[in-house]
Structures are given as structure tokens and as C-alpha cells.
N, C-alpha and C positions, 0 to 999 in steps of 0.2 A: 408508458413502456420504457423500461430502463435498458441501456446498452452496456453490458459488462464484458470487458476484454480479459481473457485468461490465456496468457502465453503458456505453452506446455512443451516439455521435452519427453513426455510420457513416463517420467520418473515417479517414484512414490510421493515425493514432496509436491510435485505438480498436481498429482491426483488428490492429495490432501487439501491443497488450496482450492481445487475445483469443488470438492465436497463441501468445504466451508462456505464458498460463495453460494452454492445451491441451497444450503441450509439457511444462510443469512437472508436470502431473498425468496424464501419458499412461499411467502404470501404475496409476492409482487409479480407483475407481468414483466418478464425480462427476455431479452435476446442475449444469449451468451455467445460471444465471438471467441472461438477456440483457435488459437494461432500456433502453428509450428513453423519455425524457420530452419533452413538448412543451407549450408555453404560448403564448398569443396573442402575435403579433408586433405587434399594434395597440396603440400607446401611447394611454393614456387617463387622464384625471384621476379621482381617487377621488371627486370631486364630481359626476362625470357618470355618468348611468345608461346606460353603453354596454355592449354585449355583442357577442360574435362571432356572425355569421350562422351558423345551424345547419348549412347546407351547407358552409361554410368549415371549421367544426370537424370535420365528418365527413370532409372531404377530407384534412385533416391527420392525423386518426386512421388513415384508410385507408392513407395513404402510410407512416406509422410502422409499421403492422402488416405491410405488404408488404415493407418494407426489412428488418424482423426475420426474416421468412420467407426472404427471399433470403440473409440472413446465415447462418441455420441450414443452408440448402441448400448454401451454399459450404463451410461447415465440414465437413459430412458428406461432400461430394464429395472434399475434399482429404485429410481425416484418416481418416474412416470407422473411428473407434475404438469398439468395442463397449462399452468401459467408460464411455463418456460419453453422457449424455442432456441434452436442452435444454428449457428453458421460456422463453417470450418474454413480456415485460411491456411493453405500450404504455400509457403513463399520461399523462393530462392533469393534470400536477402539476409542482411545483418539484422539481428533482433531489434536493436534500438531504432534503426531506421524504419523498420516495418511497423513497430509500435507507434511511433510518432505519426506516420502516415495514416494508420487506422484510427487513431484518436481523432484526427481532423476529418477524415472521410466518413467515418461511421458515427460521429457525434458521441463518442464513448463517455460514459458517466464515471466509470471507475475501472481501474486496472487491478486485478487480483493475481498475486504471484506467490509461489511457495519459496521458502528459504531452505537451503540445504544444511546438513550437518546436525550432529547430535545437540549442539547448543543453539540451534534454531536461528534466532535473530542476530546472533553473533555474526553470521555470514553476511548480513546486510552491511556490516561495517568492515568488510574485508574484501572489497572490490568485486562483489558479485554482480550478476546481471540486474538484480533488484535495485541495488543502489545506483547503478548506471542509469537505469530507467528513471529513478527518483530525481537524479540530477539533470537528466536530459529532457524529460517531459514537463513542460511548464504550465500546462493548462488542464491537468486531470489528476485527481487524487490516486494514490497507490496504496493498496492494502496488502501488506506482506504477512504471510501465514507460516509460522514455524512448522517444520517437517512433521513433528509428532503431536501437534496440537489438535485435540478433538473439539468439535464445535460446542461452545457454551453460549447461551444467550448473553450478549454483552450488557449486563445490568449494572456493572461497575466499570466506568470508563475514566482513565486518567488523561489529563491534558497538560502536557509539559510546556511551560512558558516562563520567560524571564521578565515579562511586563515591559520590555524595552521598546516594543513596537505596537503601534495602533492597529488593531485588527478591524477589518470591515466585516459587516454581517454576512456578506457573500462568501468570505473566506471561511467563516465559522459554520456555514450552513451544513456541511457534511457532518460535523460533530453534533449540531443541534438535531438534525434529522435522526441520527443514530440514537440519541438520548430519548427523543420523543417516541420513536417507534418501539423501543424496547423498555420504555419507562425506566431508563437508566439514571443512576447517580453519576454526576461528573465531579471528579476530584482534580481540581487545579493544583498542580504541583510545581513549586518554584524552587529550583535548586540553586543555592548560593554557596560560594566558596567560603564565606563566613557570614553569619546572620547579621544583617544590618537593616536599618529603616529604608523603605522605598524612597526613591527620588520623587520629585513632583511629577515628572513625566510618567514614571511607573505608577504612581497613584492615580493619575488621570486614566491611563490605559486600563488599570484594574477596575476603575469605576465604570468605564464603558463595557468592559467584559461582564461585569455584574448585570448591566442592563440587558445585554444580549441573552444572558442565562436566566433571566427572571422567571421564565415559564418552566424551568426544569429545576430539580433538586441538585444543589452543588455545594461543595466545600472547598476551602482554600488551605493548602498545606505548604508550609515553608520548611525546607530541609537542608541540612548542611551537606556539601559535596563530600563524597567518600572516594578519594582517589581519582575518580572520573565521573562525569555526568552519567555515563552509561551504567556504571556500577551502582550509583545512587538510585537510579530509576529501577534497576533490577531489584534492589532491596525494597524499595517503596512498593512496587507492584506485587512482590511476593507477600509482604506483610499485610497488605490491604486486600489481597485476593482480587486484584484487578483483572478484568477479562479482555481489555483492549486498551492500548496506549496510543494516543493521538498527538501529533505535532504539526506545527506549520513550518514548512521548509522555506526559510528566507535567509539572506546573508546575515551571518553572525548569530543565527539561531542555534538552539541545542542540537538540532538535526545536523546543521552544518558543522558544528564542533565534533559531533560523534563520527561523522564520516571522515574526519581528519584525525581522530584519536588513534594513536598507535595501539590498537586493541590487543594485538598479539603480545606486545610487551607489557601491557597493563592488564588489570583484571577485566576479563571478557564480559560481554553483554550476554548473559546466559538466560535471560528471561524467555519463557516459553509462550508468551502471549502475542496475539496479532498486533501489528503496528500500522496505524493509518497515518500516512504522510499527505498533508494537504498543501498544494502549491500556493506560492505567493501570487495573489491576484491584484493587489492594490485596490483602487477604488472602482475597478470594473466589476461586472457581475460574475458570479461563479458559474451560473448556468449558461449553456449555449443558447442561442436565440430561440431555438425550437423547444427548449426544455424548460420545465419548471425548476425553481430553486430547491430541488429536493432529490435525495437518493430514493426516498420512499414516497408512495402515494399518500 
């Protein structure tokens, strides 16, 4: 049984992310945890002893719960998948805090979120809730779905790496699970500012990566950086018709660089494909104690 957390604000992009998750796991037994958080909209000074009126708080909570119930009813009416069950969480809390608590309390395997805006994943790198969750949640992968992306079986997956870090098998397990489940080709893409030979450390890390991927079809692509890493990956994923882009989020990684890139002032990350961000786990295991090392059965 997989536990999938889907934060929602009942917007179109949140609904699109929900549809993607349901389609992705259609053959898996899953519990989908649908989360809506709400906080007071009344601005107040920390020096003022202000509080929300009790009836106002109750009304907001009531609306949140009713919208979650409507969401579950819509999902069941459209998909009616016996493999799937749903839990709803309506919380008077900050989104990041609630997500972190739920990941620990409910043993969450994956967080699925929508990204806003016509340029989809561009929003991930512009201070959105998605990137805040990616930065804050240290022990659970995050799958970001662009607003207008329609589900496609991820048979072509790009994995962006610079080979500067040793990956553990546990960290790569979500990527391997995805490739094995969908019989996907993994395209390892190494973006360099200028093409040059790998260092000894990079060569070693590449050799270990090859061992991890020996059971799946994979190719290695080295490409020159175009203005920014994000722009380079945009071009790469478009040209090769990639269905999903995966990265490991660790210090000095591509992901770390992209969250710091001044995207508004540079060419934006306009790719319309989902982004899987895998947390840095070191030598520990990816799975929680009660879970197998797998997204999929």
C-alpha cells in the first residue's frame, strides 16, 4: 500500500496534479492523502492581541472540509478505482509545517503537487510553495506537475546529474522504480559549462551509476550549458520528447543551482513536463522502516 500526499487549494493546477497521480498509480494500491490548509486572511501585528472570530474560523474550516469531500466525490465518480482509497485533511496551519508533519505521521512515500502558471515548472523556481516544500522536506520525494500537462506514460525519463556526488542505491530507488514499472528509458544528462573530460571522482561516480542502472535501458548525454542549467534542460527535454525529469536535491546540485537562478532575469524554465525531486539521503535507506524500497509493487 502506497501513501501519496496531494496538497490542494482546489485550483485547476491542483486538480491536474491529482489526475496525474491517480493515472500514474492506477494499477497500485494507494491511499491518497488530500490536504488543504488554511490560515487567517486578516493581517495583524504581532504586537496586537487580535484573533479571528470563532464563527469565521468555523466557516473557513467548514468550507475546507466540504471542498475536500466534493473533491473525493468527483475523483470516485470519474475514476472509480478499487485500488485507491482517500483520506482528507483540513488543517488550520501553514502548508509547509503540515506537510512535514504528515510525511512523518503517515509514512508518506511521495508528495505530488501542481505548479502554477502558463510556463508550468518555471513557477517551481520562482519561490512557489512547491520549491519551499522541496527545500523543507528532507525525507520524501516530490513530484511537481505543470498546470497544463496531460498524463503520458513516462517511457522517456531524463536524470540530470553532474557526477560530482556518489549516489546510493536507496536514493536512486524512486528513479529505478519508475523506469522498471513503465519500461522506461533513462537518459542521464550532464550539463557542462564547457565540455571537458570527467575527473577521477566523476568517473568513479559514473561507473557506480552504470551498475545501478544495469537492469534498465539507459543512455548518457553530455551537453553544453545554454545561458543556464534550466534553459539547457528545457531544450534537452523538448528535443528528446522526455516525459519526466528527475533530479537529486543536494547541496551544489543542479536543483540547488536552479532554485537560486535569477530565472525572471534569464531565460525561464518553460518545460511542460513533470519534475521528480529526490531528497538527499546519504547512506541511509530510502524506505521507511515499514515500507519496501519501492514506489511500485
